[in-house]
All heavy atoms as a GROMACS GRO file, in nm:
protein
  407
    1MET      N    1  -1.432  -1.997  -0.725
    1MET     CA    2  -1.385  -1.862  -0.711
    1MET      C    3  -1.494  -1.780  -0.639
    1MET      O    4  -1.611  -1.793  -0.669
    1MET     CB    5  -1.358  -1.807  -0.851
    1MET     CG    6  -1.281  -1.681  -0.855
    1MET     SD    7  -1.244  -1.628  -1.025
    1MET     CE    8  -1.168  -1.773  -1.095
    2ASP      N    9  -1.454  -1.698  -0.545
    2ASP     CA   10  -1.548  -1.613  -0.472
    2ASP      C   11  -1.532  -1.468  -0.514
    2ASP      O   12  -1.422  -1.424  -0.548
    2ASP     CB   13  -1.525  -1.624  -0.321
    2ASP     CG   14  -1.571  -1.756  -0.263
    2ASP    OD1   15  -1.650  -1.825  -0.328
    2ASP    OD2   16  -1.527  -1.790  -0.153
    3TRP      N   17  -1.643  -1.396  -0.509
    3TRP     CA   18  -1.645  -1.254  -0.547
    3TRP      C   19  -1.714  -1.175  -0.437
    3TRP      O   20  -1.816  -1.219  -0.382
    3TRP     CB   21  -1.724  -1.236  -0.676
    3TRP     CG   22  -1.670  -1.314  -0.790
    3TRP    CD1   23  -1.703  -1.442  -0.825
    3TRP    CD2   24  -1.572  -1.272  -0.884
    3TRP    NE1   25  -1.632  -1.481  -0.934
    3TRP    CE2   26  -1.550  -1.380  -0.973
    3TRP    CE3   27  -1.500  -1.155  -0.902
    3TRP    CZ2   28  -1.460  -1.372  -1.078
    3TRP    CZ3   29  -1.411  -1.148  -1.007
    3TRP    CH2   30  -1.390  -1.255  -1.093
    4PHE      N   31  -1.660  -1.058  -0.404
    4PHE     CA   32  -1.727  -0.962  -0.317
    4PHE      C   33  -1.797  -0.861  -0.406
    4PHE      O   34  -1.734  -0.802  -0.495
    4PHE     CB   35  -1.630  -0.889  -0.225
    4PHE     CG   36  -1.596  -0.963  -0.100
    4PHE    CD1   37  -1.464  -0.982  -0.064
    4PHE    CD2   38  -1.695  -1.012  -0.016
    4PHE    CE1   39  -1.431  -1.050   0.052
    4PHE    CE2   40  -1.663  -1.080   0.100
    4PHE     CZ   41  -1.531  -1.099   0.133
    5ILE      N   42  -1.924  -0.841  -0.383
    5ILE     CA   43  -2.004  -0.746  -0.459
    5ILE      C   44  -2.049  -0.636  -0.364
    5ILE      O   45  -2.109  -0.664  -0.260
    5ILE     CB   46  -2.130  -0.814  -0.520
    5ILE    CG1   47  -2.094  -0.942  -0.595
    5ILE    CG2   48  -2.208  -0.717  -0.605
    5ILE    CD1   49  -2.003  -0.925  -0.712
    6VAL      N   50  -2.019  -0.511  -0.398
    6VAL     CA   51  -2.064  -0.397  -0.318
    6VAL      C   52  -2.166  -0.321  -0.401
    6VAL      O   53  -2.138  -0.281  -0.514
    6VAL     CB   54  -1.946  -0.305  -0.280
    6VAL    CG1   55  -1.996  -0.185  -0.202
    6VAL    CG2   56  -1.841  -0.382  -0.199
    7ALA      N   57  -2.285  -0.304  -0.343
    7ALA     CA   58  -2.392  -0.231  -0.411
    7ALA      C   59  -2.444  -0.122  -0.318
    7ALA      O   60  -2.440  -0.136  -0.196
    7ALA     CB   61  -2.505  -0.326  -0.449
    8ARG      N   62  -2.492  -0.013  -0.377
    8ARG     CA   63  -2.544   0.099  -0.298
    8ARG      C   64  -2.682   0.137  -0.353
    8ARG      O   65  -2.705   0.136  -0.474
    8ARG     CB   66  -2.448   0.218  -0.309
    8ARG     CG   67  -2.478   0.328  -0.211
    8ARG     CD   68  -2.373   0.438  -0.212
    8ARG     NE   69  -2.236   0.392  -0.207
    8ARG     CZ   70  -2.170   0.356  -0.098
    8ARG    NH1   71  -2.230   0.358   0.018
    8ARG    NH2   72  -2.044   0.319  -0.104
    9CYS      N   73  -2.771   0.171  -0.261
    9CYS     CA   74  -2.906   0.212  -0.301
    9CYS      C   75  -2.900   0.345  -0.376
    9CYS      O   76  -2.830   0.437  -0.334
    9CYS     CB   77  -2.995   0.226  -0.177
    9CYS     SG   78  -3.161   0.286  -0.217
   10ASP      N   79  -2.974   0.353  -0.486
   10ASP     CA   80  -2.975   0.476  -0.566
   10ASP      C   81  -3.060   0.586  -0.503
   10ASP      O   82  -3.059   0.700  -0.550
   10ASP     CB   83  -3.019   0.447  -0.710
   10ASP     CG   84  -3.160   0.390  -0.721
   10ASP    OD1   85  -3.224   0.365  -0.617
   10ASP    OD2   86  -3.204   0.369  -0.835
   11GLU      N   87  -3.132   0.556  -0.395
   11GLU     CA   88  -3.214   0.657  -0.327
   11GLU      C   89  -3.152   0.702  -0.194
   11GLU      O   90  -3.121   0.818  -0.176
   11GLU     CB   91  -3.355   0.602  -0.300
   11GLU     CG   92  -3.435   0.572  -0.425
   11GLU     CD   93  -3.482   0.698  -0.496
   11GLU    OE1   94  -3.514   0.797  -0.428
   11GLU    OE2   95  -3.487   0.695  -0.620
   12CYS      N   96  -3.135   0.606  -0.100
   12CYS     CA   97  -3.090   0.643   0.036
   12CYS      C   98  -2.941   0.620   0.058
   12CYS      O   99  -2.889   0.652   0.164
   12CYS     CB  100  -3.170   0.566   0.141
   12CYS     SG  101  -3.130   0.389   0.151
   13LYS      N  102  -2.871   0.562  -0.039
   13LYS     CA  103  -2.726   0.537  -0.034
   13LYS      C  104  -2.684   0.429   0.065
   13LYS      O  105  -2.568   0.416   0.098
   13LYS     CB  106  -2.647   0.666  -0.006
   13LYS     CG  107  -2.675   0.778  -0.104
   13LYS     CD  108  -2.648   0.735  -0.246
   13LYS     CE  109  -2.676   0.849  -0.343
   13LYS     NZ  110  -2.694   0.803  -0.478
   14LYS      N  111  -2.780   0.349   0.115
   14LYS     CA  112  -2.746   0.236   0.201
   14LYS      C  113  -2.660   0.138   0.123
   14LYS      O  114  -2.684   0.114   0.004
   14LYS     CB  115  -2.874   0.168   0.249
   14LYS     CG  116  -2.851   0.050   0.341
   14LYS     CD  117  -2.983  -0.008   0.388
   14LYS     CE  118  -2.958  -0.130   0.476
   14LYS     NZ  119  -3.084  -0.184   0.527
   15GLU      N  120  -2.558   0.080   0.190
   15GLU     CA  121  -2.467  -0.012   0.123
   15GLU      C  122  -2.501  -0.157   0.156
   15GLU      O  123  -2.542  -0.188   0.267
   15GLU     CB  124  -2.324   0.019   0.166
   15GLU     CG  125  -2.220  -0.058   0.088
   15GLU     CD  126  -2.080  -0.015   0.123
   15GLU    OE1  127  -2.039   0.093   0.076
   15GLU    OE2  128  -2.012  -0.088   0.197
   16LYS      N  129  -2.483  -0.244   0.057
   16LYS     CA  130  -2.506  -0.387   0.074
   16LYS      C  131  -2.384  -0.460   0.016
   16LYS      O  132  -2.338  -0.426  -0.092
   16LYS     CB  133  -2.632  -0.426  -0.003
   16LYS     CG  134  -2.668  -0.572   0.005
   16LYS     CD  135  -2.793  -0.598  -0.076
   16LYS     CE  136  -2.882  -0.692   0.001
   16LYS     NZ  137  -3.009  -0.715  -0.064
   17THR      N  138  -2.333  -0.558   0.091
   17THR     CA  139  -2.219  -0.637   0.046
   17THR      C  140  -2.259  -0.783   0.037
   17THR      O  141  -2.321  -0.837   0.128
   17THR     CB  142  -2.101  -0.622   0.144
   17THR    OG1  143  -2.069  -0.483   0.158
   17THR    CG2  144  -1.978  -0.695   0.094
   18LEU      N  145  -2.225  -0.846  -0.074
   18LEU     CA  146  -2.254  -0.988  -0.096
   18LEU      C  147  -2.125  -1.062  -0.125
   18LEU      O  148  -2.032  -1.007  -0.184
   18LEU     CB  149  -2.345  -1.006  -0.218
   18LEU     CG  150  -2.475  -0.928  -0.225
   18LEU    CD1  151  -2.535  -0.943  -0.364
   18LEU    CD2  152  -2.571  -0.979  -0.121
   19GLU      N  153  -2.119  -1.189  -0.086
   19GLU     CA  154  -2.011  -1.276  -0.129
   19GLU      C  155  -2.076  -1.385  -0.213
   19GLU      O  156  -2.166  -1.455  -0.166
   19GLU     CB  157  -1.936  -1.336  -0.010
   19GLU     CG  158  -1.814  -1.414  -0.052
   19GLU     CD  159  -1.729  -1.459   0.065
   19GLU    OE1  160  -1.750  -1.412   0.178
   19GLU    OE2  161  -1.642  -1.544   0.042
   20VAL      N  162  -2.031  -1.398  -0.337
   20VAL     CA  163  -2.092  -1.490  -0.432
   20VAL      C  164  -1.986  -1.585  -0.487
   20VAL      O  165  -1.875  -1.543  -0.519
   20VAL     CB  166  -2.156  -1.411  -0.549
   20VAL    CG1  167  -2.220  -1.503  -0.650
   20VAL    CG2  168  -2.257  -1.309  -0.497
   21GLU      N  169  -2.021  -1.713  -0.498
   21GLU     CA  170  -1.930  -1.810  -0.559
   21GLU      C  171  -1.972  -1.831  -0.703
   21GLU      O  172  -2.088  -1.864  -0.732
   21GLU     CB  173  -1.936  -1.942  -0.482
   21GLU     CG  174  -1.831  -2.041  -0.528
   21GLU     CD  175  -1.829  -2.166  -0.443
   21GLU    OE1  176  -1.855  -2.157  -0.322
   21GLU    OE2  177  -1.803  -2.272  -0.500
   22SER      N  178  -1.877  -1.810  -0.795
   22SER     CA  179  -1.904  -1.823  -0.938
   22SER      C  180  -1.772  -1.834  -1.013
   22SER      O  181  -1.670  -1.785  -0.965
   22SER     CB  182  -1.982  -1.700  -0.985
   22SER     OG  183  -2.006  -1.705  -1.124
   23ASP      N  184  -1.773  -1.895  -1.131
   23ASP     CA  185  -1.652  -1.907  -1.212
   23ASP      C  186  -1.611  -1.773  -1.274
   23ASP      O  187  -1.495  -1.752  -1.305
   23ASP     CB  188  -1.672  -2.009  -1.324
   23ASP     CG  189  -1.682  -2.150  -1.270
   23ASP    OD1  190  -1.632  -2.176  -1.159
   23ASP    OD2  191  -1.740  -2.236  -1.339
   24ARG      N  192  -1.706  -1.686  -1.293
   24ARG     CA  193  -1.678  -1.553  -1.350
   24ARG      C  194  -1.760  -1.450  -1.273
   24ARG      O  195  -1.851  -1.488  -1.198
   24ARG     CB  196  -1.711  -1.550  -1.499
   24ARG     CG  197  -1.851  -1.593  -1.533
   24ARG     CD  198  -1.868  -1.603  -1.684
   24ARG     NE  199  -1.995  -1.660  -1.720
   24ARG     CZ  200  -2.109  -1.593  -1.727
   24ARG    NH1  201  -2.111  -1.465  -1.705
   24ARG    NH2  202  -2.221  -1.654  -1.758
   25PRO      N  203  -1.733  -1.322  -1.290
   25PRO     CA  204  -1.809  -1.221  -1.215
   25PRO      C  205  -1.960  -1.236  -1.238
   25PRO      O  206  -2.005  -1.244  -1.352
   25PRO     CB  207  -1.759  -1.088  -1.271
   25PRO     CG  208  -1.625  -1.118  -1.327
   25PRO     CD  209  -1.632  -1.260  -1.376
   26PRO      N  210  -2.037  -1.245  -1.130
   26PRO     CA  211  -2.181  -1.270  -1.144
   26PRO      C  212  -2.261  -1.148  -1.188
   26PRO      O  213  -2.374  -1.161  -1.233
   26PRO     CB  214  -2.222  -1.313  -1.003
   26PRO     CG  215  -2.120  -1.250  -0.913
   26PRO     CD  216  -1.994  -1.245  -0.992
   27TYR      N  217  -2.204  -1.030  -1.171
   27TYR     CA  218  -2.271  -0.905  -1.209
   27TYR      C  219  -2.172  -0.814  -1.280
   27TYR      O  220  -2.052  -0.839  -1.279
   27TYR     CB  221  -2.323  -0.830  -1.084
   27TYR     CG  222  -2.417  -0.909  -1.000
   27TYR    CD1  223  -2.376  -0.963  -0.877
   27TYR    CD2  224  -2.548  -0.930  -1.039
   27TYR    CE1  225  -2.463  -1.035  -0.797
   27TYR    CE2  226  -2.636  -1.003  -0.960
   27TYR     CZ  227  -2.593  -1.055  -0.840
   27TYR     OH  228  -2.679  -1.127  -0.762
   28GLU      N  229  -2.224  -0.706  -1.337
   28GLU     CA  230  -2.141  -0.601  -1.394
   28GLU      C  231  -2.168  -0.472  -1.319
   28GLU      O  232  -2.275  -0.456  -1.258
   28GLU     CB  233  -2.173  -0.583  -1.543
   28GLU     CG  234  -2.133  -0.702  -1.627
   28GLU     CD  235  -2.154  -0.679  -1.775
   28GLU    OE1  236  -2.165  -0.561  -1.816
   28GLU    OE2  237  -2.158  -0.777  -1.850
   29ILE      N  238  -2.073  -0.379  -1.324
   29ILE     CA  239  -2.092  -0.248  -1.261
   29ILE      C  240  -2.217  -0.185  -1.322
   29ILE      O  241  -2.236  -0.185  -1.443
   29ILE     CB  242  -1.968  -0.157  -1.284
   29ILE    CG1  243  -1.842  -0.222  -1.228
   29ILE    CG2  244  -1.992  -0.018  -1.226
   29ILE    CD1  245  -1.839  -0.241  -1.079
   30GLY      N  246  -2.304  -0.134  -1.235
   30GLY     CA  247  -2.426  -0.069  -1.281
   30GLY      C  248  -2.549  -0.159  -1.281
   30GLY      O  249  -2.661  -0.110  -1.300
   31ASP      N  250  -2.530  -0.290  -1.260
   31ASP     CA  251  -2.645  -0.381  -1.254
   31ASP      C  252  -2.732  -0.352  -1.133
   31ASP      O  253  -2.682  -0.321  -1.025
   31ASP     CB  254  -2.599  -0.527  -1.244
   31ASP     CG  255  -2.552  -0.585  -1.376
   31ASP    OD1  256  -2.561  -0.516  -1.479
   31ASP    OD2  257  -2.506  -0.701  -1.374
   32LEU      N  258  -2.863  -0.362  -1.149
   32LEU     CA  259  -2.958  -0.352  -1.038
   32LEU      C  260  -2.976  -0.492  -0.982
   32LEU      O  261  -3.013  -0.584  -1.055
   32LEU     CB  262  -3.091  -0.296  -1.087
   32LEU     CG  263  -3.087  -0.160  -1.155
   32LEU    CD1  264  -3.225  -0.124  -1.208
   32LEU    CD2  265  -3.037  -0.053  -1.061
   33ILE      N  266  -2.946  -0.510  -0.851
   33ILE     CA  267  -2.947  -0.646  -0.798
   33ILE      C  268  -3.055  -0.673  -0.693
   33ILE      O  269  -3.083  -0.789  -0.664
   33ILE     CB  270  -2.810  -0.686  -0.740
   33ILE    CG1  271  -2.770  -0.595  -0.624
   33ILE    CG2  272  -2.705  -0.687  -0.848
   33ILE    CD1  273  -2.651  -0.646  -0.546
   34ASP      N  274  -3.113  -0.569  -0.635
   34ASP     CA  275  -3.210  -0.593  -0.528
   34ASP      C  276  -3.290  -0.466  -0.502
   34ASP      O  277  -3.250  -0.357  -0.540
   34ASP     CB  278  -3.137  -0.636  -0.401
   34ASP     CG  279  -3.223  -0.718  -0.306
   34ASP    OD1  280  -3.342  -0.740  -0.336
   34ASP    OD2  281  -3.170  -0.759  -0.202
   35GLN      N  282  -3.402  -0.483  -0.434
   35GLN     CA  283  -3.487  -0.371  -0.393
   35GLN      C  284  -3.450  -0.330  -0.251
   35GLN      O  285  -3.437  -0.416  -0.164
   35GLN     CB  286  -3.634  -0.414  -0.398
   35GLN     CG  287  -3.732  -0.304  -0.365
   35GLN     CD  288  -3.781  -0.233  -0.489
   35GLN    OE1  289  -3.771  -0.286  -0.598
   35GLN    NE2  290  -3.835  -0.115  -0.471
   36CYS      N  291  -3.434  -0.203  -0.225
   36CYS     CA  292  -3.406  -0.151  -0.091
   36CYS      C  293  -3.539  -0.127  -0.019
   36CYS      O  294  -3.639  -0.094  -0.083
   36CYS     CB  295  -3.328  -0.020  -0.103
   36CYS     SG  296  -3.279   0.052   0.056
   37PRO      N  297  -3.541  -0.143   0.113
   37PRO     CA  298  -3.664  -0.114   0.188
   37PRO      C  299  -3.718   0.028   0.168
   37PRO      O  300  -3.838   0.051   0.181
   37PRO     CB  301  -3.622  -0.134   0.334
   37PRO     CG  302  -3.508  -0.229   0.328
   37PRO     CD  303  -3.436  -0.197   0.200
   38CYS      N  304  -3.631   0.122   0.131
   38CYS     CA  305  -3.676   0.260   0.110
   38CYS      C  306  -3.751   0.278  -0.023
   38CYS      O  307  -3.810   0.382  -0.048
   38CYS     CB  308  -3.557   0.357   0.115
   38CYS     SG  309  -3.461   0.366  -0.038
   39GLY      N  310  -3.743   0.175  -0.109
   39GLY     CA  311  -3.810   0.184  -0.239
   39GLY      C  312  -3.713   0.200  -0.355
   39GLY      O  313  -3.752   0.189  -0.471
   40GLY      N  314  -3.586   0.226  -0.324
   40GLY     CA  315  -3.484   0.239  -0.428
   40GLY      C  316  -3.432   0.102  -0.472
   40GLY      O  317  -3.481  -0.001  -0.429
   41LYS      N  318  -3.332   0.106  -0.558
   41LYS     CA  319  -3.270  -0.016  -0.609
   41LYS      C  320  -3.122  -0.017  -0.572
   41LYS      O  321  -3.056   0.085  -0.576
   41LYS     CB  322  -3.280  -0.022  -0.762
   41LYS     CG  323  -3.420  -0.013  -0.815
   41LYS     CD  324  -3.482  -0.147  -0.822
   41LYS     CE  325  -3.615  -0.137  -0.895
   41LYS     NZ  326  -3.698  -0.248  -0.875
   42PHE      N  327  -3.072  -0.137  -0.536
   42PHE     CA  328  -2.929  -0.152  -0.511
   42PHE      C  329  -2.856  -0.167  -0.645
   42PHE      O  330  -2.890  -0.253  -0.726
   42PHE     CB  331  -2.901  -0.274  -0.423
   42PHE     CG  332  -2.930  -0.249  -0.278
   42PHE    CD1  333  -3.047  -0.297  -0.220
   42PHE    CD2  334  -2.842  -0.178  -0.199
   42PHE    CE1  335  -3.073  -0.275  -0.085
   42PHE    CE2  336  -2.868  -0.155  -0.065
   42PHE     CZ  337  -2.984  -0.204  -0.008
   43VAL      N  338  -2.756  -0.080  -0.666
   43VAL     CA  339  -2.679  -0.077  -0.790
   43VAL      C  340  -2.536  -0.122  -0.760
   43VAL      O  341  -2.473  -0.071  -0.667
   43VAL     CB  342  -2.677   0.067  -0.848
   43VAL    CG1  343  -2.596   0.072  -0.977
   43VAL    CG2  344  -2.818   0.118  -0.872
   44VAL      N  345  -2.484  -0.217  -0.838
   44VAL     CA  346  -2.348  -0.267  -0.818
   44VAL      C  347  -2.247  -0.156  -0.846
   44VAL      O  348  -2.250  -0.094  -0.953
   44VAL     CB  349  -2.320  -0.389  -0.910
   44VAL    CG1  350  -2.173  -0.433  -0.897
   44VAL    CG2  351  -2.413  -0.503  -0.877
   45GLU      N  352  -2.159  -0.130  -0.747
   45GLU     CA  353  -2.055  -0.028  -0.762
   45GLU      C  354  -1.914  -0.087  -0.765
   45GLU      O  355  -1.824  -0.023  -0.816
   45GLU     CB  356  -2.064   0.074  -0.648
   45GLU     CG  357  -2.186   0.160  -0.655
   45GLU     CD  358  -2.183   0.273  -0.553
   45GLU    OE1  359  -2.100   0.270  -0.462
   45GLU    OE2  360  -2.267   0.363  -0.568
   46GLU      N  361  -1.896  -0.205  -0.708
   46GLU     CA  362  -1.762  -0.262  -0.698
   46GLU      C  363  -1.770  -0.414  -0.703
   46GLU      O  364  -1.859  -0.474  -0.642
   46GLU     CB  365  -1.698  -0.217  -0.567
   46GLU     CG  366  -1.556  -0.260  -0.549
   46GLU     CD  367  -1.498  -0.211  -0.417
   46GLU    OE1  368  -1.540  -0.106  -0.368
   46GLU    OE2  369  -1.412  -0.282  -0.364
   47ILE      N  370  -1.677  -0.476  -0.774
   47ILE     CA  371  -1.666  -0.620  -0.782
   47ILE      C  372  -1.520  -0.656  -0.756
   47ILE      O  373  -1.432  -0.606  -0.825
   47ILE     CB  374  -1.708  -0.674  -0.920
   47ILE    CG1  375  -1.852  -0.634  -0.951
   47ILE    CG2  376  -1.692  -0.825  -0.927
   47ILE    CD1  377  -1.894  -0.661  -1.094
   48SER      N  378  -1.495  -0.740  -0.654
   48SER     CA  379  -1.359  -0.780  -0.619
   48SER      C  380  -1.350  -0.931  -0.612
   48SER      O  381  -1.436  -0.996  -0.552
   48SER     CB  382  -1.318  -0.723  -0.483
   48SER     OG  383  -1.330  -0.584  -0.482
   49GLU      N  384  -1.243  -0.985  -0.669
   49GLU     CA  385  -1.219  -1.130  -0.661
   49GLU      C  386  -1.151  -1.161  -0.529
   49GLU      O  387  -1.059  -1.091  -0.487
   49GLU     CB  388  -1.130  -1.174  -0.776
   49GLU     CG  389  -1.109  -1.322  -0.783
   49GLU     CD  390  -1.023  -1.364  -0.900
   49GLU    OE1  391  -0.998  -1.283  -0.990
   49GLU    OE2  392  -0.982  -1.480  -0.902
   50VAL      N  393  -1.197  -1.266  -0.461
   50VAL     CA  394  -1.138  -1.310  -0.336
   50VAL      C  395  -1.042  -1.423  -0.365
   50VAL      O  396  -1.079  -1.521  -0.429
   50VAL     CB  397  -1.247  -1.360  -0.237
   50VAL    CG1  398  -1.184  -1.404  -0.107
   50VAL    CG2  399  -1.351  -1.253  -0.214
   51ASP      N  400  -0.918  -1.408  -0.319
   51ASP     CA  401  -0.817  -1.512  -0.344
   51ASP      C  402  -0.827  -1.623  -0.243
   51ASP      O  403  -0.860  -1.610  -0.133
   51ASP     CB  404  -0.677  -1.451  -0.338
   51ASP     CG  405  -0.656  -1.353  -0.453
   51ASP    OD1  406  -0.712  -1.376  -0.560
   51ASP    OD2  407  -0.583  -1.255  -0.433
   0.00000   0.00000   0.00000
């Protein structure tokens, strides 16, 4: 099963999209998943299952 993860930086609002293969959602809304070059953190805002 594939998942689209949309995360946005909590500082500069830059958006990052990931496609992850997993049996269940790999993250939850609000999870911090990565560091942004600006110094902020990417926060998960949307999780969609890909059919």
